[in-house]
C-alpha positions in Angstrom: 6.1 4.8 -3.2 5.5 8.3 -4.5 5.8 11.5 -2.7 2.0 13.3 -2.5 3.1 17.0 -2.8 -0.4 18.2 -2.3 -0.8 16.5 1.0 2.7 16.5 1.9 3.3 12.8 2.7 4.8 9.7 1.2 2.2 7.0 -0.1 3.0 3.2 -0.4 0.9 0.7 -2.1 1.2 -3.0 -2.1 4.4 -5.1 -2.1 5.9 -8.3 -2.4 4.8 -9.6 1.0 2.1 -12.3 -0.3 0.8 -9.4 -2.8 -0.1 -6.9 -0.5 -2.9 -4.4 -1.3 -2.6 -2.1 1.9 -2.0 1.7 1.6 0.1 3.8 4.1 1.3 7.3 4.2 4.5 8.7 6.0 4.5 12.1 7.2 8.2 12.2 8.0 7.5 10.9 11.8 5.0 8.3 11.5 3.5 5.8 9.2 -0.6 5.6 9.0 -2.6 3.1 7.3 -5.4 4.2 5.2 -8.6 2.7 4.8 -10.0 3.7 1.3 -13.3 2.7 0.5 -12.0 1.4 -3.0 -8.8 -0.5 -3.1 -6.8 -1.9 -6.1 -6.1 -5.5 -6.4 -3.2 -6.9 -4.6 0.2 -6.7 -6.5 3.9 -6.1 -6.6 6.3 -4.6 -8.9 3.8 -1.9 -10.0 5.0 1.7 -10.4 3.7 4.9 -9.1 4.3 8.7 -9.7 2.7 12.1 -8.7 1.1 14.0 -11.3 1.8 17.8 -10.3 -1.2 19.2 -12.6 -4.0 17.0 -11.5 -2.5 16.6 -8.0 -3.1 12.8 -7.6 -0.8 9.7 -7.4 -0.9 7.4 -10.7 -0.3 3.8 -10.4 0.2 1.3 -13.3 0.4 -2.5 -13.5 2.4 -4.8 -11.5 2.6 -8.5 -10.8 -0.6 -10.0 -9.6 -1.4 -13.4 -8.1 -3.0 -14.5 -11.4 0.3 -14.6 -12.8 -0.9 -12.4 -15.9 0.5 -9.1 -14.8 -1.5 -6.1 -14.7 -2.1 -3.2 -16.9 -4.9 -1.2 -15.0 -4.6 2.3 -14.0 -5.6 3.7 -10.4 -5.3 7.2 -8.9 -5.0 8.4 -5.4 -6.5 11.5 -4.2 -5.4 11.6 -0.7 -8.3 9.6 0.6 -9.3 7.1 -2.0 -8.1 4.9 -5.2 -10.2 5.4 -8.2 -9.6 3.1 -11.4 -9.5 4.9 -14.5 -10.5 4.0 -18.1 -7.4 3.5 -20.2 -8.5 5.0 -23.6 -8.5 3.6 -26.9 -4.9 2.4 -26.6 -2.8 1.6 -23.8 0.6 -0.3 -22.6 0.6 -4.0 -22.4 0.6 -5.9 -19.2 3.8 -5.7 -17.2 5.6 -5.4 -13.7 9.0 -4.0 -12.6 8.8 -0.9 -15.1 9.1 2.9 -14.1 6.8 5.8 -14.1 8.1 9.7 -13.5 6.3 12.8 -13.9 7.6 14.8 -16.9 7.2 18.8 -15.9 7.9 19.8 -19.7 4.6 17.9 -20.9 2.7 17.7 -17.7 2.3 14.1 -18.1 3.2 11.0 -16.3 5.8 8.9 -18.2 6.2 5.0 -18.4 9.0 3.1 -19.8 10.1 -0.6 -19.9 9.2 -3.5 -17.7 9.0 -7.1 -17.6 6.3 -9.2 -19.2 5.5 -12.3 -17.6 3.4 -13.6 -20.6 6.3 -12.9 -23.1 9.2 -14.1 -20.6 11.1 -10.9 -21.3 11.7 -7.2 -20.9 10.1 -4.4 -22.8 11.3 -1.0 -24.2 8.1 0.8 -25.2 7.5 4.4 -23.7 4.2 6.0 -23.1 2.8 8.9 -21.5 -0.6 9.5 -19.5 -2.4 12.7 -19.3 -5.4 11.5 -17.1 -7.4 10.5 -20.0 -5.5 8.8 -22.5 -2.2 7.2 -23.2 0.3 8.4 -25.9 2.8 5.8 -27.2 6.5 7.1 -28.2 9.3 5.8 -29.9 11.0 2.8 -27.9 14.1 2.5 -26.3 17.0 0.6 -28.2 17.4 -2.1 -25.4 14.7 -3.7 -23.3 14.9 -3.4 -19.5 13.1 -3.6 -16.2 14.1 -2.4 -12.7 15.8 0.6 -14.1 16.0 4.1 -12.4 13.8 6.9 -13.9 13.3 10.4 -12.8 12.7 13.9 -13.9 15.6 16.4 -14.0 13.9 19.7 -13.0 17.0 21.8 -13.8 17.5 20.4 -17.2 13.8 19.7 -17.9 14.4 16.0 -19.2 13.9 12.6 -18.1 16.9 10.6 -16.9 17.0 6.7 -17.1 19.7 4.7 -15.7 20.5 0.9 -15.8 18.1 -1.9 -15.0 18.2 -5.4 -16.3 17.8 -7.1 -19.7 16.1 -10.2 -20.0 16.7 -12.0 -23.5 15.4 -15.6 -23.2 17.2 -17.3 -20.3 20.0 -14.5 -20.7 20.0 -11.9 -17.8 22.1 -8.9 -18.1 22.8 -5.9 -15.8 22.8 -2.6 -17.5 24.8 0.4 -16.4 23.8 2.8 -19.4 22.4 6.5 -19.1 19.7 7.8 -21.3 17.9 11.0 -21.3 14.0 11.7 -22.7 13.3 15.1 -24.2 10.7 15.8 -26.9 9.5 12.4 -27.2 13.1 11.1 -28.1 15.5 8.8 -26.1 19.4 10.0 -26.3 22.2 8.0 -24.9 24.6 10.0 -22.9 28.3 8.9 -22.3 29.5 10.4 -19.2 33.1 10.0 -18.0 32.3 8.0 -14.9 29.2 5.9 -13.9 28.0 3.8 -10.9 28.5 0.7 -13.0 25.9 -1.9 -13.7 22.9 -1.2 -11.6 19.4 -2.6 -11.3 16.5 -2.1 -8.5 18.2 1.1 -7.3 16.2 4.0 -6.0 16.4 7.2 -7.8 15.2 10.9 -7.3 16.0 14.4 -8.5 17.7 16.4 -5.8 17.4 20.2 -6.0 20.1 21.4 -3.6 22.6 19.8 -5.9 20.7 20.0 -9.2 21.4 16.3 -9.5 19.8 13.0 -10.5 20.6 10.8 -7.3 20.9 7.1 -7.3 21.3 5.0 -4.4 21.4 1.2 -3.6 20.2 -1.6 -6.0 22.2 -4.4 -7.6 25.4 -4.4 -9.2 24.8 -8.2 -10.4 21.9 -10.3 -9.8 21.9 -11.2 -5.8 24.8 -8.7 -5.1 23.4 -5.6 -3.4 25.0 -2.3 -3.2 25.1 0.4 -0.7 26.9 3.3 -2.5 25.1 6.6 -3.8 25.9 8.5 -6.7 24.7 11.6 -8.6 24.4 12.7 -12.2 24.3 16.3 -13.4 25.0 18.8 -16.1 28.7 19.0 -17.4 28.3 22.9 -16.5 25.4 23.8 -13.9 23.0 26.3 -15.0 22.4 28.8 -12.1 20.0 31.7 -11.5 20.8 32.6 -7.6 19.3 35.4 -5.9 21.3 38.5 -5.2 20.1 41.8 -2.8 17.0 42.6 -1.7 13.4 43.9 -3.1 12.5 47.6 -2.5 11.7 48.3 1.1 8.2 49.6 0.0 7.8 46.1 -2.1 5.3 43.6 -0.2 6.4 40.0 -1.3 7.1 40.7 -5.1 9.5 38.4 -6.2 11.4 37.3 -9.7 11.2 33.4 -9.7 13.4 31.2 -11.9 10.9 28.6 -13.1 13.7 26.9 -14.9 17.5 26.9 -14.9 19.5 28.7 -18.1 20.8 25.9 -20.3 22.2 25.9 -23.9 19.5 25.3 -26.4 16.8 25.5 -23.7 14.0 27.6 -22.5 14.8 29.6 -19.7 11.7 30.8 -17.9 11.4 33.6 -15.1 8.2 34.8 -13.2 7.1 37.7 -11.5 4.9 36.8 -8.7 3.1 38.3 -5.7 3.1 41.8 -7.4 0.3 44.4 -6.2 -2.9 42.8 -8.0 -3.8 46.2 -9.5 -0.5 46.3 -11.4 -0.6 45.3 -15.0 2.7 46.1 -16.3 6.2 44.9 -15.3 9.7 45.0 -16.9 12.3 42.5 -16.9 15.8 43.5 -17.0 18.5 41.5 -18.7 22.1 42.9 -18.0 25.7 41.5 -19.2 26.8 42.5 -15.6 25.9 42.6 -11.9 28.9 44.7 -11.1 28.9 47.8 -13.5 26.4 49.8 -15.6 28.1 52.3 -17.8 31.2 52.4 -15.4 28.8 53.0 -12.3 29.3 50.2 -9.6 26.4 48.0 -8.9 24.1 47.9 -7.0 22.9 51.4 -7.6 20.7 53.4 -5.1 17.9 54.8 -7.0 16.9 57.6 -4.5 18.1 60.0 -6.9 15.5 59.3 -9.4 12.5 58.8 -6.9 12.9 55.4 -5.6 14.5 55.4 -2.2 15.1 52.1 -0.8 15.3 50.7 -4.3 18.6 49.2 -5.7 19.4 48.5 -9.6 20.9 44.9 -9.3 21.5 44.3 -13.2 22.7 46.4 -15.9 19.8 47.5 -17.9 21.0 46.3 -21.2 17.9 44.5 -22.6 14.4 45.2 -21.1 11.4 43.2 -21.8 7.7 43.8 -21.1 5.6 41.4 -19.1 1.9 42.0 -18.8 0.6 40.9 -15.4 -2.6 39.2 -14.3 -3.5 39.2 -10.6 0.1 40.2 -9.7 1.9 37.5 -11.8 3.4 37.1 -15.2 6.3 35.1 -16.8 8.9 35.5 -19.6 10.8 32.8 -21.5 14.3 33.3 -23.4 15.0 30.2 -25.6 18.6 30.3 -25.0 20.6 29.4 -28.4 22.6 26.2 -28.6 26.1 27.7 -28.7 28.7 25.8 -27.1 30.7 28.9 -26.8 28.1 30.4 -24.6 28.6 27.8 -21.9 29.6 29.2 -18.6 28.8 32.8 -19.6 26.9 35.1 -16.8 24.2 37.6 -16.9 22.0 39.4 -14.4 18.2 39.8 -14.2 15.7 41.9 -12.2 12.0 42.8 -12.2 10.4 46.1 -11.9 6.7 46.4 -11.3 4.7 49.5 -12.1 2.9 49.9 -9.2 0.0 52.6 -8.9 -0.3 52.0 -5.3 3.5 52.6 -4.6 4.3 55.5 -2.1 7.4 56.3 -3.9 7.6 59.5 -6.2 8.7 57.1 -9.0 5.8 54.4 -8.5 7.5 51.2 -8.9 8.4 48.0 -7.0 11.7 45.9 -7.7 12.3 42.5 -7.0 16.1 41.2 -5.9 18.3 40.5 -8.6 19.3 37.2 -10.1 22.9 36.2 -11.1 22.9 33.6 -13.7 25.0 31.3 -15.3 24.4 29.4 -18.7 24.8 25.8 -18.2 26.0 23.0 -20.5 23.5 20.3 -20.1 
């Protein structure tokens, strides 16, 4: 299964009940069976992920009745399945692998799986951009039936557990790995869910965590517990205050969260389309500016109904196109900065503003630098 964000439904294909090839969608209330004109061959143990850029669900591989496994690529556009040519190179045949969409590279990532032909598990890593596969360095341990997902806050893939087959030996795994920049790095958290395979995993924004539920702790021994994995110190960019009363919808979005050694991107959106310049304030405080308490009413400078929520210690310019623009700060990887706080706020120079000082101002953001 995978969630189709463009159409707001969960999509299910095939499965192990006699090698199915039916397609269903679930809208939160009801299941609906679809009748696409083009249908992938029957299979189970395939993997699916939603491509946020191309707004299609990508499916790869699986176990098929022929016993050879599959390595074909199909994409679902909301009404029909379409086969895709693999390009010059592609992953080998497999099932029980994982796919997840990596937002930092805007590609679907594949890792691991089980090869029937080789009677063993795999460790290779690939990404799919809609036209071609790219291979990366493999993991150190082969595995299948692992949990994989993208951590949006920390901008990296997270993998947990799975099963390793080496000849006739079968081992359940309980290790934690992260994939960023094409490299796998093992993490050693103080506590873990223990050995776990065939668990369900997803990133849960409200807790900024990677959620793992169910699975098997040992072959044939199911689990019903739920665990989550997240940063040592959470990065935060929480909204504070309100925009100017004259502002119509302009917002300062936190596209990512602030973490050590990572890019922190903020977007100005929904500004007046004729506005071409905005300012992004970075302040060391959301409480005081030169001894004056914040928020500060700006009526005295010609902006009644507007408030300053961040001390203007650093001011950057953002050029807008159709009311939108962004700015990225590459946060230094300094351990001493973990937990440090700062404030931000957007200011749009708006030629249509009725204020004497022609501007719009967003609400503020109270930010904390996290340790990933």
